[in-house]
Structures are given as C-alpha cells and as structure tokens.
Backbone bond lengths (Angstrom), bond angles and torsions (degrees), N, CA, C in turn:
res aa  C-N    CA-C-N  psi(-1)  N-CA   C-N-CA  omega(-1)  CA-C   N-CA-C  phi
1 M - - - 1.452 - - 1.493 109.00 -
2 N 1.352 119.10 127.92 1.380 124.18 177.12 1.543 113.46 -73.54
3 S 1.297 119.94 136.38 1.433 120.44 176.66 1.522 109.49 -79.36
4 P 1.347 118.13 149.84 1.463 119.40 -177.87 1.598 109.55 -68.09
5 L 1.327 111.79 154.64 1.460 114.64 176.99 1.460 112.68 -63.78
6 L 1.250 118.18 143.62 1.460 124.90 178.14 1.536 109.13 -66.72
7 H 1.313 116.35 125.57 1.516 120.20 175.82 1.549 106.97 -60.64
8 E 1.348 113.60 142.84 1.501 119.28 -175.24 1.540 110.26 -59.48
9 L 1.316 120.87 -33.42 1.476 119.61 -179.90 1.575 111.20 -68.81
10 C 1.326 117.08 -22.77 1.423 120.26 -177.97 1.554 114.51 -89.05
11 E 1.352 115.06 -5.59 1.442 120.65 -174.73 1.599 113.62 -55.63
12 P 1.342 119.47 -38.57 1.420 119.25 176.48 1.528 113.24 -61.24
13 F 1.328 116.88 -23.33 1.502 122.16 -176.28 1.540 110.68 -94.95
14 L 1.291 120.38 9.91 1.453 123.18 -175.90 1.530 111.15 -56.48
15 G 1.319 118.43 -40.36 1.479 123.65 -179.50 1.514 113.73 -66.28
16 L 1.285 116.83 -15.47 1.470 123.17 -179.78 1.554 111.63 -84.42
17 L 1.316 117.07 -24.54 1.449 122.14 -171.73 1.535 110.27 -66.35
18 G 1.363 114.49 138.97 1.493 120.76 177.70 1.447 110.72 128.73
19 T 1.359 115.23 -171.80 1.476 120.85 176.85 1.498 107.97 -110.35
20 W 1.301 113.68 140.64 1.494 120.63 -174.64 1.565 104.65 -128.34
21 K 1.343 116.97 140.94 1.480 121.58 177.48 1.510 106.76 -138.75
22 G 1.402 113.33 146.65 1.434 118.27 179.15 1.519 108.07 179.36
23 T 1.396 113.55 -155.93 1.434 118.16 -175.42 1.593 105.38 -132.31
24 G 1.313 112.33 160.16 1.448 122.05 -179.69 1.496 112.95 -149.06
25 E 1.328 113.87 174.56 1.449 117.68 176.62 1.569 106.88 -141.90
26 G 1.321 115.93 149.60 1.437 123.53 177.47 1.459 114.09 -133.12
27 H 1.329 116.53 154.70 1.434 124.44 176.62 1.529 109.45 -156.06
28 Y 1.229 116.80 154.69 1.463 123.20 175.95 1.564 106.22 -170.27
29 P 1.337 116.96 149.07 1.489 119.25 -175.18 1.542 111.92 -58.53
30 S 1.332 120.31 -28.67 1.486 119.19 -176.47 1.509 114.35 -93.56
31 I 1.319 118.09 4.50 1.510 119.37 177.44 1.505 109.76 -138.73
32 K 1.337 114.27 165.54 1.488 122.28 177.34 1.538 107.28 -79.91
33 S 1.364 117.73 136.38 1.426 122.02 178.25 1.529 111.60 -56.69
34 F 1.363 118.01 151.74 1.446 120.73 -174.03 1.487 109.45 -152.18
35 E 1.368 114.06 160.18 1.479 120.99 173.72 1.542 106.82 -121.44
36 Y 1.305 115.73 151.23 1.488 119.95 -175.57 1.495 112.79 -145.53
37 L 1.353 115.49 160.39 1.425 127.06 169.79 1.554 103.99 -96.86
38 E 1.331 115.27 145.52 1.455 118.21 178.23 1.544 113.97 -140.17
39 E 1.233 117.14 146.56 1.417 125.81 172.00 1.508 109.06 -130.12
40 A 1.357 117.95 123.46 1.461 121.90 179.28 1.536 107.93 -128.82
41 T 1.325 115.32 140.89 1.472 120.73 -179.16 1.535 109.19 -130.56
42 F 1.330 113.97 131.44 1.486 123.19 179.28 1.527 103.23 -118.45
43 A 1.363 117.65 127.06 1.456 121.54 -177.91 1.495 111.24 -141.93
44 H 1.332 117.37 167.90 1.481 123.16 176.91 1.464 111.28 -139.06
45 V 1.302 116.70 161.80 1.476 121.62 177.07 1.513 112.50 -130.24
46 G 1.337 115.95 17.59 1.426 121.72 -179.65 1.483 114.64 91.55
47 K 1.227 117.84 -1.43 1.498 124.26 175.64 1.540 109.78 -93.84
48 P 1.369 118.42 169.59 1.448 121.45 -177.67 1.509 115.56 -79.10
49 F 1.387 116.18 51.22 1.434 119.21 176.69 1.564 107.96 -156.05
50 I 1.305 114.76 157.98 1.478 123.92 171.45 1.521 108.40 -110.49
51 S 1.305 119.88 125.33 1.489 120.07 176.71 1.518 106.80 -86.13
52 Y 1.328 113.78 153.30 1.434 121.18 -174.91 1.521 107.61 -139.43
53 G 1.317 116.36 134.42 1.508 122.42 173.37 1.519 109.26 -140.46
54 Q 1.315 116.91 138.63 1.473 121.46 -175.82 1.455 109.72 -143.17
55 K 1.333 115.87 145.27 1.502 122.27 174.51 1.507 109.55 -148.90
56 T 1.331 115.32 143.73 1.455 121.19 -179.96 1.513 109.13 -126.52
57 R 1.364 111.82 157.18 1.510 118.33 177.99 1.547 104.48 -138.13
58 D 1.332 115.13 152.67 1.452 121.27 176.94 1.486 109.39 -61.06
59 L 1.286 116.22 131.89 1.506 121.13 -178.76 1.483 114.28 -61.03
60 V 1.321 116.53 -33.44 1.469 120.55 -177.83 1.541 112.49 -90.41
61 T 1.357 117.63 -49.90 1.440 120.72 -171.05 1.544 111.61 -94.89
62 N 1.352 118.57 -16.87 1.428 122.91 -179.33 1.549 111.13 72.70
63 V 1.290 120.28 11.71 1.436 125.41 177.91 1.550 108.81 -73.70
64 P 1.296 117.58 134.76 1.481 119.06 177.93 1.561 110.35 -58.86
65 L 1.356 114.27 138.92 1.472 121.03 -179.44 1.545 111.29 -110.49
66 H 1.345 115.93 -60.43 1.434 120.80 -169.84 1.512 111.31 -146.61
67 S 1.323 115.67 153.88 1.427 120.39 169.64 1.516 108.81 -147.95
68 E 1.343 115.14 160.89 1.435 121.20 176.08 1.499 107.13 -161.47
69 S 1.325 114.60 154.58 1.436 121.40 176.37 1.516 110.54 -144.80
70 G 1.332 113.27 157.39 1.466 117.45 -178.65 1.489 111.88 179.45
71 Y 1.417 113.07 -156.79 1.428 120.25 -176.42 1.534 109.27 -144.00
72 I 1.326 113.99 140.86 1.426 121.57 164.33 1.529 109.22 -96.57
73 R 1.309 115.98 123.28 1.444 123.10 -174.65 1.487 111.49 -112.25
74 P 1.360 121.07 87.27 1.444 123.70 -177.79 1.566 109.25 -56.59
75 Q 1.349 113.06 141.41 1.470 120.64 -179.96 1.510 112.65 -119.51
76 G 1.308 118.15 15.51 1.432 121.26 -178.19 1.550 112.33 78.34
77 E 1.311 116.05 169.69 1.492 120.23 177.03 1.562 110.10 57.05
78 Y 1.328 118.08 28.37 1.447 122.93 -176.32 1.508 116.12 59.94
79 L 1.337 115.91 26.89 1.450 122.30 175.45 1.505 108.90 -107.93
80 A 1.354 117.27 158.96 1.471 121.32 179.18 1.471 111.03 -158.29
81 E 1.326 115.62 161.06 1.480 123.31 172.83 1.570 105.31 -116.33
82 L 1.310 112.54 151.10 1.419 119.54 178.24 1.541 107.93 -130.66
83 V 1.332 117.86 129.99 1.473 119.91 177.13 1.540 103.82 -126.96
84 L 1.350 115.29 131.65 1.448 122.91 -176.01 1.479 110.73 -132.26
85 A 1.336 117.24 143.93 1.478 122.56 172.28 1.522 109.37 -125.10
86 Q 1.323 116.27 138.61 1.438 122.12 178.30 1.501 108.84 -117.79
87 P 1.363 120.79 145.32 1.412 120.22 176.26 1.542 114.96 -68.15
88 S 1.290 118.26 -7.97 1.460 125.42 174.05 1.526 111.28 -76.51
89 G 1.364 117.94 -4.34 1.426 120.21 178.45 1.474 116.49 96.05
90 I 1.315 116.90 10.91 1.476 122.45 179.76 1.539 111.82 -106.07
91 I 1.318 113.12 132.66 1.528 120.50 179.72 1.545 105.35 -123.48
92 E 1.345 115.50 122.00 1.419 121.47 179.26 1.503 112.50 -108.96
93 I 1.332 117.33 136.13 1.480 123.67 176.10 1.517 106.73 -121.62
94 H 1.359 114.67 121.94 1.453 120.15 -174.40 1.519 110.78 -125.44
95 T 1.306 117.25 156.06 1.421 126.38 162.89 1.491 109.46 -112.45
96 G 1.295 120.01 155.49 1.476 120.01 179.33 1.468 114.25 -170.82
97 S 1.355 114.52 -170.00 1.432 120.10 -179.22 1.531 108.98 -147.67
98 I 1.301 113.40 165.69 1.499 122.77 176.32 1.485 106.66 -125.95
99 E 1.325 118.45 135.31 1.420 120.12 175.93 1.546 106.42 -137.59
100 F 1.303 115.33 160.90 1.479 121.33 -179.86 1.522 107.49 -121.93
101 T 1.377 113.68 136.52 1.448 121.21 172.54 1.539 104.97 -111.46
102 E 1.297 114.95 -176.60 1.435 118.17 -178.57 1.513 113.26 -58.29
103 N 1.362 116.54 -38.42 1.450 122.26 -175.11 1.512 114.99 -114.05
104 A 1.296 120.80 -4.05 1.438 120.68 -169.53 1.538 112.59 -148.74
105 C 1.333 112.89 162.63 1.444 122.44 170.00 1.524 106.51 -114.94
106 V 1.334 115.25 127.83 1.464 118.39 -176.49 1.537 108.34 -121.24
107 I 1.314 113.90 127.63 1.512 121.08 -178.04 1.515 106.12 -121.89
108 Y 1.318 115.21 125.42 1.478 119.94 -177.47 1.569 109.59 -123.81
109 F 1.266 115.79 125.34 1.480 120.63 173.56 1.511 112.30 -120.03
110 E 1.358 116.43 139.16 1.449 124.43 176.16 1.497 108.95 -125.20
111 S 1.302 117.56 133.08 1.447 119.62 -177.34 1.462 110.52 -69.47
112 I 1.390 115.49 140.66 1.435 122.42 172.17 1.517 110.23 -107.83
113 D 1.332 115.20 -15.97 1.419 122.01 178.86 1.585 111.63 -158.82
114 V 1.286 118.17 138.98 1.464 121.08 173.88 1.557 106.47 -130.49
115 R 1.263 115.39 121.94 1.467 120.46 -179.32 1.538 107.70 -112.32
116 L 1.389 113.03 149.69 1.380 121.66 -174.88 1.572 112.82 -131.13
117 T 1.327 116.88 142.78 1.436 117.46 170.36 1.517 107.99 -73.90
118 P 1.320 120.97 164.82 1.434 121.05 -179.09 1.564 115.00 -56.84
119 S 1.277 116.80 -25.68 1.533 119.29 -179.13 1.489 116.11 -97.97
120 A 1.371 116.69 -0.98 1.463 120.08 -174.43 1.526 109.37 -77.22
121 K 1.324 114.82 151.78 1.469 118.66 169.00 1.479 112.83 -67.85
122 E 1.349 118.32 146.55 1.426 122.02 -176.88 1.519 111.91 -67.40
123 V 1.323 116.74 125.00 1.448 125.37 168.71 1.504 106.18 -132.97
124 T 1.373 115.39 129.93 1.450 118.07 -175.06 1.535 114.97 -116.16
125 Q 1.376 116.40 -18.49 1.458 119.85 179.17 1.510 110.35 -154.90
126 V 1.324 118.85 143.13 1.442 123.74 -179.26 1.539 108.58 -145.89
127 S 1.363 113.92 141.20 1.481 117.81 171.30 1.531 105.57 -132.72
128 R 1.319 111.28 149.24 1.515 120.88 -178.16 1.503 109.87 -132.88
129 L 1.349 118.50 118.73 1.421 123.01 177.75 1.567 106.56 -113.68
130 I 1.298 114.82 121.15 1.466 121.32 179.27 1.501 110.43 -118.12
131 K 1.302 115.73 131.73 1.490 121.48 179.65 1.548 109.50 -126.09
132 I 1.345 114.08 130.14 1.460 119.19 179.78 1.555 106.70 -117.14
133 E 1.297 113.70 122.01 1.495 118.80 176.65 1.548 104.89 -129.01
134 G 1.326 116.04 106.61 1.489 120.17 -175.40 1.467 110.99 60.42
135 D 1.344 116.34 -123.05 1.454 120.22 -179.85 1.524 113.47 -101.07
136 T 1.340 117.62 26.26 1.468 124.46 176.66 1.527 110.60 -119.65
137 L 1.307 115.16 128.98 1.448 121.61 175.36 1.522 105.48 -114.78
138 S 1.290 116.71 128.00 1.432 121.42 174.48 1.556 107.37 -122.24
139 Y 1.338 116.81 152.61 1.464 117.52 178.10 1.523 108.54 -150.11
140 D 1.291 113.93 158.19 1.469 125.74 170.49 1.509 109.65 -131.53
141 V 1.304 113.83 138.45 1.483 121.26 177.85 1.522 108.00 -124.67
142 S 1.339 114.81 126.98 1.493 120.12 174.09 1.542 107.22 -115.83
143 M 1.364 115.58 157.66 1.462 118.05 179.87 1.529 109.80 -159.42
144 A 1.305 113.80 159.82 1.434 121.97 165.78 1.533 105.44 -115.50
145 A 1.373 113.58 126.82 1.481 116.98 -174.07 1.542 108.06 -156.59
146 V 1.386 113.36 159.01 1.419 121.94 177.40 1.455 116.02 39.48
147 G 1.391 116.46 45.68 1.446 123.95 177.33 1.537 114.68 79.72
148 E 1.311 119.70 -2.91 1.463 121.68 -179.10 1.519 109.29 -89.22
149 P 1.388 119.06 150.04 1.470 118.95 -179.63 1.548 110.13 -71.82
150 F 1.313 115.35 168.31 1.482 122.50 178.78 1.551 107.20 -58.88
151 Q 1.326 116.87 129.46 1.425 123.14 179.85 1.538 112.85 -165.31
152 H 1.313 116.64 167.02 1.445 123.09 -178.45 1.566 110.41 -61.86
153 H 1.366 113.95 141.53 1.443 119.51 -178.78 1.517 113.61 -127.91
154 L 1.372 118.97 -47.31 1.440 124.03 -175.54 1.535 112.88 -134.53
155 K 1.280 116.01 150.38 1.475 122.60 165.35 1.464 110.64 -149.02
156 A 1.332 117.01 145.69 1.447 122.04 -177.03 1.530 110.51 -151.26
157 V 1.310 115.55 160.79 1.461 123.81 175.41 1.519 104.96 -130.47
158 L 1.387 115.43 120.15 1.418 119.00 178.58 1.548 110.65 -121.38
159 K 1.321 117.56 152.93 1.418 124.97 178.75 1.496 111.93 -110.68
160 R 1.310 116.30 140.85 1.462 122.40 -179.90 1.577 108.22 -64.96
161 Q 1.310 114.98 135.56 1.499 120.71 179.64 1.543 107.54 -98.38
162 T 1.337 115.85 136.71 1.488 117.69 -179.43 1.537 110.71 -98.12
C-alpha cells in the first residue's frame, strides 16, 4: 500500500515521521524520580497535520505509566500548533516553531492554554523541546503543576525504528 503524499505544510516535519523507542527519566518535587521506556509514533495521512501517539512503561517493572496523543498542525513559515490529550484529564494547546541547524532539527512548543477535567491534577504551563539528530530524537519537558513553579520534568533519548 502506498502512503499518501506528505502535505506541503508538513514537509519541515518529515524527519520526525516514524516510530521512535528509547528510555527517559522524570522528576518533580511532588513525585518520586523514575525511569521509563517509551515508544512514540508520528504519522501523516496527506492532510495538513502530523498525528502523534506516545506511551511509556516503568523501566524496571514494565507497568504502564503514561500515554498521550494529539496533532502537530503546521502553520507555514516554520510555525506550528500542538494539541495533546492525556487520559489523566489534561489537554495541552501549544504554539511553536521548527528550525534547522547544521546537524539537527529543533522543535519547540510552549503552552498557550492547559485545560483540565474536574478530577485532573493541576497543570498550568508546559513546554516541550524536541531535537532530532540523524536517527536520534531527544526531548525535554518542563511544567508548572500542583502549586510548583515552572521547572524541568522529563528528558528522554529515543532511536528511530526501521
């Protein structure tokens, strides 16, 4: 089966497409530090968006930890929007940009709104920095949540799967 042509607005994100697997670590003042396994998939269907799905498991016990899904919505001029939903009741809306250096592609998203279901833990701000160098994707996530100031929360290194 042939895959659909990549929409022209998605062309700057071509290097992101595919499935990525690796490990990461998280910390935050309100929780115990942890390490995790992760799988993330970025795909397209020929429309002006990139779909995203992610899931993590505890590195030691293999118990599921977190998942999220959403869309990158390119806006031209190397700008983009990101909308994410988490089963924990958190919805993130971001704006951001993509830029290219000699060796890497760097994507940065900053939340412009975070919405919560009535039972979700409080999260007020999130940023996501994604860096692609060859077949390696690394990222950092920072957030302000549960009364704590904005600070680093997650980092991971994933490898492109063939």
